[in-house]
N, C-alpha and C positions, 0 to 999 in steps of 0.2 A: 718648668724647672728653671731657676735663675742661672744665667750663664756666668761662669767664673773666668776671670782673667788672671794671667800670671805675669809678674814683673819682678824687678829688683829695686830695693831701696837701700842705698849705701852698701850694696853687695849682698843684702839679705833677701832671700827668695820669699815672695809673698804671693798668696792666692786669695783674691777677694772677689765679691760679687761685682758684676758689671755695673758701672755707675758710681762705684765708690771713689771718693776724691782722694787725691794724694795725701791730703792732710789727715783724713780718716784712716787711710791705710798705714800711714807712718805711726799713728798712735798704737796700732795693733802690734807693732814690733818695737814698742818702747822708744820711739824717736819723737822728740818734741820739736815741732816746727813753730817758731814764734808767730803770733798773730796779734792784730790790734783791732781791725774792723770786724773780724769774724767773731760772732757770739755763738756758742754751741746751741742756743735756743732758736737761732734764726738762720735763714738761708744766706749764702755768702753774698757780700756786697762787692768784694774784690777791689776795694778802693784804696787801701793803704800800701799794698805792695811789699809788706814785710815778710810775707810767707813765700817769697819766690824760691824756686828750686831749679836745678839744671837737669836737662835731659842729655845723657851721654851720647856723643856722636853728632850733636847738633849745637847750634849757637843759641838755641831757645832757652829762655828763662821764663818759666810758667808760674802762675799763682796757684799754690797748692790748695787753697781753700775752695776753688771752683773748677779745678782741672781733674777730670776723671782718669783713673789709671787705665792704660791701654796695654794690650798684650805686647810683651817684649820690651817694654820701657825699662831703661836703666836710669834710675832717678838718683841724683845726688842732692842731699838736703843741706849739707854744710861743707863748705870749703872756704879758704881765705877770701876769695873774691865775693862769694855770696854773703859772708858775714860782714864784709866791708860795705857792700851795697845796703844791707839791712841797717847797719849803723848810720849810713848817710841819710837814709829815709827817715830814721828816728830824729836825727839832727835837724833835718829840714822841717819836720813837724814841730820840733821844739823852738825853731826860729819864729814860729807864728803862735807860740803858746806862752802865757804868763809863767814866770818862774817863782810864783808866790806859794809854792807847795805847802810850806809850814802853816799857812793861814787858810788853806783850802779844806773844805769839808771832806774831800776824798783823800786827804793825806794819809798815807800808809795803807790805802785801799783803792789805789788808782792803777789801772792797767798800763797807762803811759809811764807813770813813775816807776813801775816795776820793770818794764822793759828798759828804761833808761839805766837803771841800776844793773840789770843783767848784762848790758853791753858796755858797762864801765864808762859811761859818758859823764865827764866831770867838768867840762868846759864848753863854751860856745864856739862852734865852728863856722857859723853863718851869722850875718847881721840880723838882729831882731826886728821883726816887723809885726807890731801889734795893732789891730784895728780898734777904732774907737766906736764900740757898739754898747749901748746901754744895757744894763741888767733888767730883768723883768721879774718883779716880785708880786705881780698883780693878783695871782690866784689864791694867795695865802695857804697854798698846799704844796706846790712845787716851785722852785726858783730856777730861772733860766739865766745863764751867764754865757752868751754866745762867744765871747773872746776865748773861752776855754774849749770851744768845740773843735774837734779835729776832722770834722766832715766825714766821719765813718759811715753815716747813713742809718745807723741802727734805730735811732729814735723815729726817723721818718718812716722806716719800714714798719715798726711796731704801731705807730699812730695811724698810718694809712691802711696797711694791709691786715695786721692782726686785730686792731681795734675798730677800724673803719670809721674813725673820727675825723681825720684829715685836718687836725689843728696845726700840725707842723709840716714845713716844707723847706726846700732850699731856695734861697733868693739870690739873684745876681749870678755872675759868672767869674771864672778864673780866680785871681787872687782876692776878689771881692765876694766870693761865694760865702754865704753864711746861713745859719739855721734860724728860722723865724716862723711865727704863725703866718699863715697865708694872708696876703694883703698887708704884711708888715704892721700888724696891729698888736696890741698887748694880748697875752695869752688868755686873760680873763674875759676878753671881748671876743674871743674865737670860739669855735665849737668844742674846745677842750673840756673833758669831763673829769679831769684831775685824777685819773686812775693811777698815774705815776709809773706806768709801764715804760715810758720814755726814760725816766730817771733810773729805773731798775736795770735798764739795758745800756745806759750810757757808760763808756769806759773811763771817763774823766769827771771833773766837777762841773761840766757844762750844764747839766740838769741834775738837781738834787732835791730832796725833800726840804720843805721849810723847817728849819731847826728850832724847835720850841723847848729844848732842854733847859735853856736859861730861864724861861718863864717858870718851869716846874721847880728848878733849883731855888729860885727866889721865893716861891710859894712855900716850899718845904722849910725854908729858913724864917718864914714869917710866923711869929708866935700867935698872931691874931687869926690865922687861918687854920681850919681843921681839914687837913689834906687826906683825901680818900682816893682809892685807885681801883681800876678793874683791868683785866687783861683778856684779850680775845682768844678763842680756841687755837687759831693758827700760830700765835706767838710762841706757845709752849713747845710746839713741834719744830721751831726754826731757830730760836734764840741760841741753841747749842752750837750752831754753825759759826757764831762769833768766836767760839773757842775750839773750833775744829771738830765738833761732835755733830754727826748728821743723823737725822731721824730719831733723836732721843726726846722723850717727853719729859720736860722739866717743870711740870705744873707745881709740885709742892716746894721745890727749891725756889721757884719764882715768888711764891707767897712769902717765903722767908726773906728773900732778897728785898722785896718791896717794903717790908717792915723795917729792914736794916736801913733802907734809904730814908726812912722817916715817916712813912704813911701810917696814919692812925687806924685805918681800917682797909682791909684788902678784900675786894669783891671779885667775882668772876663773871665775865660776859656770857659764859655758857648758861648761867642762871637766867640772864636776860633772854637768851635763845629759847629757853624753856617757856618763858612767858610769851615770846613771839609765836611759838607753836600753838599755845593755848588760844591766842587771839586769831591767828591765821587759819588754824584748823576749824575754828568756830565760823569764821568767814566762809570757808569752803563748804562747810556743812549747810549753812544758810543758802548759799548760792546753788548748791546741788539739789537740796531737798525742797527749799521754800522758793527758790528762783527769785530771791530779792534783788539780785543784780546779775548781769550776764557772766557766763563762763566763757573762756577759762579764767581762773584766778591766777594772777601772775605775781610772783614773790617780789618784795620791795626792800629787802634788808641790805642791798648793795647800793651805796649812795652814787657811785659812778653810773650804775645802770639806771637809777632814778633820774640823774642828770641827762643821760643819753636819751631816755624815754621822753623827758619833758622838752628836749630839743628836736629830736628826730622822729618820734613816734607818738605824737600827742593823741592820735586816734585810739591809743591803747589805755588811756587814763582810766576809763570806766572799768577796765579789767584788773587794774593794779590793786593789790592789797593795800589797805590804808594803814596797816600796822607799821610803827616805827622800827628801826633797826634795833637789835639787842642792846648795843652799848648806849643808845639814846634812852632806852627803857630803864637800864640801870641808873643812868644819870638822873632822870626825873624822880625815880624812886628813892635815890640817895638823899634828895633834898625835900622829900615829902614823907614817905613811909618810914625810912630809916631815921630821919631827923626827928619826927614825932615820937617814935618809939624810944629813942635814946635821949630825948629832950635836948637836942643840939640846935642852935640857931642856924637855919639853912643859909643865911647870908654869909656865914663864916665857912661853910663847906666849900672846899675847892676840889672838884672832881676831875681826875686825870684818867684818860683812856689809853691803854697800850694796845695799839692796833697794827695789823699787818699791812695797813692801807694808808695812802696819802689823802684820799678823798674824804676820809672821816674828819680831817682838819677843816674841810669845807662844810661838811654836813652839820656841824655843831652850830652854825649860824645860817643854815639854809632857809629857814622861815621862822616866823614868830612862834610856831608850834614847838620849836626846840627850846622854848623858854616857858614850858608848861608849868613848871614848879613855881613860877613867879620870879625865877632867876635864870641865868643861862645854865641849862641842865648839865652840860659838859663844859668845863673851863679850859681844858687843854687836851690835845691829842699828841701822843708820841708814837712813832712807828717803831717797828722792831729794831731797825738800825740805830735809832736814837737811844733806845733802851740799852743796846749793846755799848754805846759810848758812855752812858751814865754809869754802867756797871764798872767799866774800866776807870772812869774818873773817881769813883767812890773807893777804889782800892779793895773791893770785896772779892774774896776767893770764891767765886760763884759755884764752881763745880763741887766744892767740899762743904757747901752750906748744909745744915740739917734740913730735913723736910718738915714743912708746917702745913696747917690747914687754912683755908679761906675763912673769913668771917661768915658764919652760916646764914645769917639773915638774908644776905644777897649773894651768897657764894656757893651753896650746895647745888650742884647741877646733876642732871641725868645723863645717861649715855647719848640720848638724842640731842642734848644741848651741845655737846662737844663736837659732834660730827658736822656742825654748821660750817666749820672751817674748810671743808673740802667740797668740790663740786659734786652735786647730788645729795649732799648731806641735809640740806634744808628740805628737799623733797622727801627723803627717807624719814626724817623726823616727823614731818607733817603727816605722812601716810600712817605712821604708827598711831598717832593720836586721832587722826580723822577716822580711822577704822573703829576706834573705841567710841567716838562721839556718834557715829552713824549706826553702829550695831549694838553698842553696850557691852561688847565682848572684847577681851584682850587678844592680841595676835599671839599665836604660838611660836611662829618663826618671825623674829623681828628684823632680820636683815633683808634688804632689798638689793640684791647683788646687781640687778639689771640697771640700777640708776648710778652705779659706781663706775669709776674709771675715767680715763682722759680722752675718750672719743668726744670730739667737739660738740656734737649734738647726739643726744641719746633719746630714743623714743621707745616707750614700752606700755604695757597694759597691766594693771593689777585689779584683782577682783575684790570688791567690798560688798558684802551682803547680796551677792548675785549680780551686782552692777559691774560692768567693765569700765574701770576708770583709766582713761588714756592720759599719759603724762609725757612731758618733754623736759629735758634739761639741756641748757646751752651755756657754754662758758667761753670767754673771749668774745668781745662785742661783734666781731665780724660774723660770728656763728648765729647771731640772733635773727638775722634777716630771714633765713630759711623758715624758722619757726613762726615768726610774725606774718610772713607772707601766706603761709597756710591758713592762719587764723583769718586774715583779711579776705582771702578768696572764699572761705566758708561764709563769712558775713555777706560778702558781695553777692554770692550765688544763693544765699539763703539755704545752705546745705548743713548737714550735721557738723558740729564743731569737731576739729581734729583732736583737740585736747581738752581735758577738764582742769588740769593743773600744770603750771609751767614754772620752772625755776630758772633764773638767769643770774649769772655772776659775771662781772665785767672782766675780771682777770682770768687768764688761762689757768685751769686747775682750781679755780675758786680762790678763797682767801689764802690758802697755802702758797699760792703764786702771786700774792698781792704786791702792789707797787712799792710798799715800804719794807718788804722782806730783804734778807741778806742777798748780796749781789751774786751774779752768775747762776741764776736759776735755770734748770733744765727740766724736762719731763721726768727724768730719773729722780731728781730731787723732789719734784712735786709728789711723785708716788711715795717716796720715803716719808715725807712730811705727813701726807694723808694717812699712811699706814699707822703712824704714831697716834693719830686721832681715833682711827677705827679700833685700835688696840685698847685705848682708854675707854671707849664705848663698851667694848666686849667685857672689860674688867669691872664695869660698874654694876652694882647690885640692882639699881633702878635704871631702866633703859627707855622709859617712856616719860615724856614731859609731864603728862597729866597725873603720873604716880608720884612725882616729887613732893614729899610732905611739906617742904617749905613753900612750894608753889600753892599748894592747897591752903596753907595757913595765910599766905598773902591775900588770896581771894576772900577767905573767910573774915579776916581781920580788917581788910582795907579796901580792896578793889570791888568786892561784891561778886561779880561774875564776868566772864569774857564777853566783850561787846556791850557791857553795861555802861551806865552814864559816866562813872568815874574812869573806867578803862578807856572809853572813847575820848574823854577829855585829856587824859595824861599819856596814853600809849598810842594814839593814832594821829595821822597827819593827812594833809590834802596835797594835791598836785596841780601845778599851773603851767600851761605851755610857756616855754622860754624861747626867746629868739636865738637863732644860731650865731648871729653876730650882734654885738651890742654897739650902739653908736655913742 
């Protein structure tokens, strides 16, 4: 039984489980202690000092984010002295921070800016000391501006501990301390996998997504271009947070919005996910029954995971699915199948992907295979946050838009396609179709509850035609090591493989927790976003990728068959070991 401690916060009696921090306890009695370095998704760094509180009867001022409540504590969270100290801390931070808020990408969505307003700071109290540190735009996915860094440590924790990439660290000491790739090199030359979790957790504009909205606006205004667009499953479940709506599925309003912005055709990446399943499940069937290549088959639809594998785990290349990610599949088909069917010059097609992810910006130029149509298959990628800004710029009353449908030729998706946006969704979708390919029979119960949820590694068995299929799901790159090590040990010892099929997503929660999603993500938000996708799946008349009539037509009219010559040429890719550091 958990021990309960009793204390007072501002005279209010509280009883909380032992280990509860003062910050957490205060929230339970509707007291808001200001924070800057603390993110609800991360353990406390205790670096900023804004959350200080007083313990009655002592001279102690403790940091609420990391101090557990103890029996008998009488905690004071706000008094004139505490407020003045907090104000001074903010003023000191501002003395080392640029005041170009109006031109900052985080303007009106910055935690430091919000605190400055809350404390009524309208003038400078300390001399300004700005360091001369160059910006880093090298990745073409995330931009680093170290001058705006407040040294909260969030990005370092995420990069090193949550993602196990170790691309970011603190350099130098004292007043010269700064954030930088280890070795003081450019981010593109570091082990960075462009997942964007650093940007998603940064409280200021020190790390942001590369803003490509200007490129897209220019394309939409260019009469020579035929602009088409697709959106990923996770975007529909999170775009509402831009307008204060949480866990709402805005699929059909997004179709209407994208047409209002000027796109001539609106596709859905979930359709691409259905194609991915056709190809990936066919790969799995071949490996399982024909033993054409070794098991387990490991999913490849997450570009940060692909980058991570090519840098850190090259011994797993033979296990990787060769299938491209869903948005790349829609990209190549828009400039081949769609262009041929509607007699459109593919050189004029400008394909935009709306993604929850920053690494998709990198993926579109990852290799020559991303030009399989004869052109760059995807011309620009916008993350969810960029789309939110475009909606506001366009002056569209998004929430009151009518509902519309996607263009059916590359837009009608199954329930299996939409759950790709949540961890475990790729696995579940693949198992639904793999069962049919192996047995020739449809599943009666389509949900695989054992692969759902936010447990960082999930391991389970499913039965297909009398065979026990062992699967694993990992999300957040630090979780991958456990799964891969089990596979390595089996190979080394020549013992039975621990898994037949493995799904990996770089971001915690999968795409719903992607690095380009709205800020201040927590597991509670991840669950709500995922729930919106699972509800969409449940409401769909067709819940298997192989049953989608538009998928069937695509293979009959154009591709031929999964893993066929044309499918391999257009929909598949290869992997090459990459150096951790580039010279």
